[in-house]
N, C-alpha and C positions, 0 to 999 in steps of 0.2 A: 717776799721776793728773794731773800737770801736762800731760803729753802729750795726754791726752784733752781737757782744757780748751782747750789751744792748737789742736788739730785741729778741735774744734767751732767755735771762733771763726774759723778760716781758712775752714771750709766755709760759715759764715754770710756772711762778707765776700765770698767768691767768688760766692755766690748773689745777693747784692745787686748786685754789679758786673755779673753776667750779666743780671739783670733790667733794669738800667739800659741796658746795651748793646742788648738786645732792644727796649726801649721806644724808644730812639733809632732803631733800624732801622725800626720801625713808622712813626715820624714821617717819616723820610726816604723810605721807600717810598710813603707816602701823598702826599707832595709830588711825587715823581716821577710817580706815577699821575695826579695832577691835571694836571700839566704835559703828560704824554703824551696824556691825553684832550683837553685844550684844543688841543694841536697837531694831533691827529687831526681834531678838529672844524673847525679852520681849514683844514686840507688838504682835507677833504671839501667844505667850502663853496667853496673856490677851484676845486676840480675840477668842481663842479656849475655854478658861475656865472661861470667865466672865459670870455674871448673866444676861447680856443684852440679846437682842433678837437674838443673834448669828451672823452669817455671813450676812452682807448686801452687796449689790453691791459696795457701797463706801468703806467698810472695805476691801473687796477683792482687789479692785483697789489700795488701799493704800499698801496692802501687796505686790502686784506685783510691784508697784513703788519702794518699799524698796528693793526687790530682785534685780531689775534692777540697782538701785543706788549702791549696793554692787558690782555687776558685773562690772559696769563702773569703780569703784574704783580699782578693781583688774586689769582690762585692763590698766588703767593709771599707776598703780604700775609696771606692767610688761614692759610697754613702757619706763618708767624712768630707770628701772634696765638694760634693753637692751642698752639704751643710755649710761649709766655709763660703762657698760662692753665693748661694741663694738664701741661706738661713732657713732652710727647709729640710725636714726629716721625711724621707720617703718611707712611710710606714710599710707599704707593700714590699719594698726591697728588704727592710729589716726582717719582716716575717719570712721572706724567701731565704734569707741568709740562715735564719734559725732552722728552717726546714732542711736546707742543704746540710747544715751541721749535724742535724739529727739523722739524716740519711747516711752521712758519712759514718756516724757512730753505729748505725744498724749494719752497714756494709762490713765494717771491721770487727763487729761484735762476735765474740766467741760465746755462744749461748750457754755452753756447759759451765762457764765460769761465773755465771750470775744466777741469783735466785729468781723464782717466779715472780716475786713482787717487783723486782727491778725491771723485768721484761714487761710486766703489766704497766708499770709507770711509764716506760718508753712508749708503749702503745697509746696510753692516754695523752702523752705529750704530742704524739703524731696527730691524733684526732683533734686536739685543741688547736694546734698550729694550722692544720688544714682547714678547720672550721673558721678560725680567725681570718685566714687568707680569703676564704670564700665570702665571708661577710663583708670584708673590706672591699673586695672587688664588686660585690653585689650592690653595696651602698655607695660606691664611688668615692670612698674616703682614702685617697691615695697618698696624700701628703699632710703633714702637720707643720703649719707655718708658725714660727716663733717670732713674734713681733717685738724684739727688744733692741731695735736700732736706736742708738743714742742720738742720732741726728734728727729723729722724729721727736716733736715736742711731746709733752705729757698728755695723757688722755684728756678728752674734752671736759670732763667734770672737774678737773683741776683748774682749768682756765676760766670757766664760766659756771659758778656754783648753781645758777638757776636751771641749767640743763640737767637732764637725767640720763646722760650717756653712761653706758657701763664700761668698765675697765676691760680692754681687750688684749691682755698680755699674750694669749695664745688663741689661735682659732684653727679649726680643722676645715680644710678646703678640699674639694674633691673634683676629680675629673670623671667624665662619664666612662663607665667600664666598657672595655671592648667586648663586642659580641661575636 
């Protein structure tokens, strides 16, 4: 009985620490997004109103890269907020953030600065991520639910040894993919 009491207190303490860390991550991500948006605005203003030769292809690519970087940050912030609220990781969103980040890299990539193996590696990453996204959508596995709520009692087999229930620390739940 003491072990159950101790385990429940450890679970509650862990959950409080986890929520505190996630809240801190949300605050830091918000500050980074504000700074990145400000920096992008200043960069765009300077690009539009500078005395230089105007828009060059490199400058346009840098602007697109900045926009995609802010978009990636927003998606990560939403993912962290959803995890704090629902204790659910949206696998589909995480894969999409990775695809957007890789697309940003490809957009701002200067091919002449990289070896053929690096370019092939980026291509393989693109294929792997798009394949993962396709399989996740096809199978309907959109979220990963982490069931570590300290207010929930221990799994059934700790309470009644005669039952044969399995420990369900994590489960994958899915929504029907849109067609």
